[in-house]
N, C-alpha and C positions, 0 to 999 in steps of 0.2 A: 083132916084129909090124908090121904092114905098114902105111901110111902112106893117109889116105883117099883119093891121089889115087892110086894105088896097087891101090886098092880101087874101084875103077875113078869114083871120082867125078869130075865135068865141072869143069875151071878154077873156073867161076862159083861155086861151091856150096864148093868146097875153101877159097877167098876167103874170100866170107863168114864160114865157121867163124873161118880165121886173125885176121877183121878183131876176131871176139869174145875168144880169147886161144886156140883151142880149135882143138889141132895134132894131137893120139892118137885113135886110137879106144880106148874101151873094148873091153873084152873081149866084150860081146856085139853089139858093133858091128862089128864084126873078123869077130867067129863071124859072120853074120845078111846085110852090105849087100853081098858079092858075091851070093849066091842071089838074094835080092832083085832084084838088079838083073837076073841073067838070067830075071825073069818065072817062079820056082820059089816054088811055097808053102814057107811058113816055121810054122813053128807052137817058140817060144821061150816057154822058161824062163829070169826073173833078176831075181833082187829087189830090194829099195829104192834106190833112190841108181846102180843100174848104165846106164844112159843107155838107158832100150829108147827113147825117144820119138823118136831122133836114130836107134838104129836101126829103125827101122818110118818115118820123117817125112823119113830122107835119100834112101833110092832111090827114092821114091816123089814127090817132088819132081823129083826126075833124071828119070823116066821118063814122069811124067801125062802127057793129052793135054787140048788144048785143049775144054773145054767148052762146049757152047750152052746159052742160056737158061733155067731149071731142071732143069737135066738135069748134075749133075756125072758124070763121068770116076773118081773115085776118091773112098770114103768109108771116114774112121776113127770106128767106133763106140765110146762112151767110156762108165763105170757114172753116174758125176757131171758135175755143172754144172763144179764145180772143178777135173779133170780134164780134162772137154772141153776149157774154156777156155785152162789152160796150154798141152795141144799146139797148140793154133793158135796161141798167142804163140810158140810156140818156134818152131814150124814161119814164121811170117807173121819170124820174121826170118832166114830166111834160102831162103825160097820170089823171090825178086825177082819174076818177070814170074805167074809161075804162081801164079793167081788162089788164097788158100787163106781159107774162111769156119769157122762154127759156129754151131748152132741150141741150144738148150738153153730148157727153161722156167722162169718164174719172171720173166719180163723181154717185156716185147708184143713181137707178131707183126710188127711195122713194120717198125723195121729191116731184120733177119731174111728178110722178102720182100720189099724191095728188092734184098737183098743178091740173090737166089736166082732175080730177075728179069736181073739185068746178069750172071751165067751165072758159075759159082764150080767151080776146074778142082777141087780138093779140100773136100770137107766134111768138117768136125769133127760131132759129134753124136749127145747121146743119145737113148737109142729111143723114151722118151714124144712127147718132141715132132717127133722123124726124121720119126713114125706119125700126128702129128696135120696135119702139112703137106704129107704126101701123099694124107692123108685130106680133104683144102681141093682138092688138087690145086694144088698149088704147087707142087712137089717129086714127080722123076721118076727111078725107081735104076737104070731098062733100059738106061742108057749109062755106069754103074757097070763098066768093067773089074780095079776093082786098090783088092779088101777090109782094111781092117785094122782089128779085134777088140785093142783095148788093155783091159787089168784081166779077160780073156772069166770066169773063177774067181769075181772081184765079181759081173759081169752075172748067172752063175748061183746065187750066194750071194741076190741079192739079188731075184730069181724072173723075172732077165726073158730066159731064155732062150728064151721061144715070141715075144714079140718081136722080137728076134733073129733066129730062124728065119724071121722071116715076112715081115723087110726083107730076109735074108741072100737067097732063094726071088727075090724083086722085080731085083737085081743079075742082071744076064750071065753064063749061064752057061758064057762064056770066060773068067768072073772069074780073076784072080791075088787070095788072098789070107794074107796074112801076119799070124799070132796069139801074143798072146803074152799068160803065164799065170805066178801064181806055184804052180800046180798045173798037171799036164796027163791029171788021173788024172780019174772019173767022167764029169761034162757034158761035157767037154770034151774027152776020149779019145772020148764019142760024136759031138761036133761037130767032133772032125776028120775021124773016120773019112766023118761024114755029107756034112762040104762041101769036102776039102782032097784032092788031089790026088796024094801020094806026094811028101809034105811034108820040106823039108830042115828035120832035131829040135836044135835047139842047149841046151845048159843051161849055164845058167852061175851056181855059188854054189851054195851050200845053201841044200834046201828049202824048211827052216822058218828064216826073218827072226833074224839072231842079236842076240839081245837082251844078248850077255854083257857087253858093252864099257860098261854102261850101269848104275851103283851101284844096289840094289835095298833097296826098304826099309819094311818094314811095321810100321804103327805101333797098338796101340790107342786108339782114340778111340770115347767113345761119340758115340751120332747127337747130341747138342746142342753135344757140341764142335767135330766137327767143323770147322763155319766158320772157327773161330779157332784151331784146328792150319791148314788151308790158306791162309786169311793170314799167319798168321807166315812157313808155310814161301815162299809168295809174299815176301814179301818180305825173304826172305832171299837168293830164287834164284830169276830172269828170265833171261828170257819163259819162261812158261810155259801146258801146259795142262792144264785140270781135265776132270776128263769124266765127265759125270753120266749115268743110265739113262735122263731121260725131257728134251722139251724143256721140259716147264713146271717139270723143278728146273730147266734148266740159266739158263731165265731169273730163276730167282731167287735161284739162288746167284751171278748175276751183279751183280744188284740189292743184294742182301746183302754181298757185296766189296764194293761202292762205298761202303755206308755205313761200312765199315771202312776204306777210305780206302786201296782195292788198285781201280786200272783194269783194267775188267775187259769186255769183251763177249762175247752168246751167241750161238753159231753153231749152226744147225740148220737141219735140213729144214721145219720152221715158218717158216721168215725167209723174207723176198723176199731174189731174189737180191741187190737191192742193197745190203740187211743184209749179208749174207752177204758180200761184195767191200768193202763200208767196214769189216767188224770185218776181215779179213787185213788191208786197209793199214793199219790202225790199228796191227795188231800186227804189221806188216812195219817203221814206222814210228819202234815203239817207242812210240806212242801210249799204250796201254793194255799193261799189262805179265800181263796173262795174255787168253787164249782158254778160256772155259768150252762144253764143247761135250757132244755125244753122237757112238753111235761116227761116222757118218755123217764126222765128224772124224778117226776114227783110216785112213781109203785114201782118196785119191782129190783129196788138200790136202796143196801142199809149202809147208812153212816151214823155211826154215837156222835154224840156230841156235837152236833149243828146249832149253831146263836143263832142263828139270824137267817132269815126266809126274806131276798126279795125280789118282791113281784115287779120285775123293770117293764114287761108289758103285762097288761089284764088278763086273768085268767078268762077262759071262753064260759065260762060257767058257774054256779055255785060248789060242784061237788067242786071242781077242778082246785079251785082256790082252796077248799077245805084241805085236801091234799096235798098238792102244794107244802103248805101252812102245818101240814104237818109233820112235814123235815124236821122240826125242830119243838120243843120240846116234848121231850118223847123221855117213857120208861123215870118219871116223876121227875126232872130235871124243868126248865124255864126254860125262856127263848122271845124270841124279838122274831115279832112279821111288820114287811114295811110293805107300801102298796103305791107307787107313784101314781100317780091319776092326774090327767090332763082333763081340761075344761071341758069338753064333751064327753069326757065319760063319769063324770059326775052322778049323772041319773042313776047309768047301772050300775055305778059304785055303790049307792043308796039301795036301789033294790035287791043287790045282791046282798049287802048286810042285812035285809031281812029277814031274805031267809035262812040265814045262817044265825039268825036272831042274835047280831055282835050291834051295836050303837058305840061307832066312836067317830069323834069330830074330823072332818077334814081339816087340817092345818096346815102350815106352812113346815118343810125341813126344817128337825129340830134333834141334832143328835145328838145333844146333852141327855136330853127325856131321855133317847134311845139307850144310850149307855145304862143314865141309871134304874132303867127296868132289866137290861140284862142279867137274869139269873146267872153269874158267872164271879167268880172269887179270884182270878188270877189278874195279873196282867200281862201282857210278854212281850217288850222290846221290841219294836219290828224296823228297820231300815227305811230315813224320813222318804219322802216320798220324791222326786224332784221340787226345786224352788223351797224347801222345807231346811231347817239349818240341825243340829247333831240333836240340839233342846228339843225338840218336835214343835216348834213356833209354826203358829200361820194353820192350814187346814188340814184337820187329820189328828192333831199332834205327835203324828208319827207312830204312836203306840195301836199296837193293837190285842183286843181283850177275846181271851180263849175260852175258850166252854168246856166243862164234863171233868170238872179237878176235882181232885178228892173221890172220885168216882171208876175206881180199876186203871188205875192209871199204877206204873213202877217206882220204885225208887227211884230213878233218874226223872220221875215228873212225865213224863211223856200217857197223851192220852193216851188209851187202847183204846181200836174198834171194835167190837165186834161182828156174827157177822160169817158164821160159820168157824168152825174150826177150837184153835187151841184157843187160851187164855181162862181167866175162871169165871165162877160166873152164868149162868144158863144165858144162850144170847136171845135178843130181841129181836127175829128177824123184822129186816126192814119188809114189809108190803099189805103197806097201806095202796092209797090209790088214786090218781086221776080217771076223768071217764074223758072221752070226745062224747060227741052230740047221735043220740041212738044210734048203733050201727054203723057207724062212720069208722074207716080203717087207713089213714095216713100215707102217704110213700114211707115215712118214716120210722110207724108204729111195722108194717110190713118187714122190714129192711130190720129191725130190731129182734124182729122175732124168728128170724131162720136163720 
């Protein structure tokens, strides 16, 4: 495989990558960088953790022109605030004199307006906020000659294709367009036909995310017992992401777990960007042991070392199950996925298992078995839950199990989470993805993309 310099990247970018311990390109990077540097349109499919951010970011930083105020020369569209911010951080880590900025909703306009007035060469944006800024006269896309669509299928699922098309229509007709997506059919195929010219097509990995490296458990759990079962599971294995169907449910579960002595933070489209950023930071630094999330967290958020995923509420379809579950057992590590099944959900669960080629029995909750399946190697003593003694007696034993040890942690033993920016090793950006039913666009999704 060619090195970054052999792919045609300039020495200053190669040196910046080397300082971060990144020396060899991933497969999708090796496949697409030369075409992108040559100015060709690129249509790429690659799974979560494949290095797509650098695949489009490196050629963009290497070739973008200097921009005028309020008129960026390159545009990257992303479906969620978290993903947009991760792309920005990743690019800023090696961009040098190239000016990179990011705009999305949930935060004030002031800093974003100042940024645009000064001039941004590469603008990373969510569609909703970008259209707001255009309508206000704060930014123009007429000088954009390079466009990247990241997670294009997710934008289609969330109902943003009309906005994406409106934005593309405002860019230069001689633009270069690079598109990355988990799937390349349906709306994405039509978008490619309408907006790309003879694109170089590259596909890496399986089209359906591989979830077989995780251990999958399906537990009988009455509605009133789910909270106790979830608390016991997190006591045994963490960091954990617990999925709720609704925003209200996520907030309620987080509060109830706190009363059980489990540190948890809710994250969903109804919370402000500041709240979501703090929740992710607390999770990354082990200040909370579980994120309680709606499906917004199944895609567009990258957190390393997740040891446990709990489907507190069942996913709406098998694709959502796959992408929720894909938050664990990433980058060669293991993990455990637990589904809490009520009596009237057994038929749907069986159908879903057939669709994703799983054949797991429905059993009573067994935390000891779950612990033995977790691919972790270090126990971290946590304060006991109320009603437990200091020796960890009673349910949960007062121990929390931490995943991801031995990979990318410093001398003090703390885990490192990538997602852009610094640190050793190449960031495997978390861009997997859950989907809603065809063409649906919920209120939480609309808010998340603004």
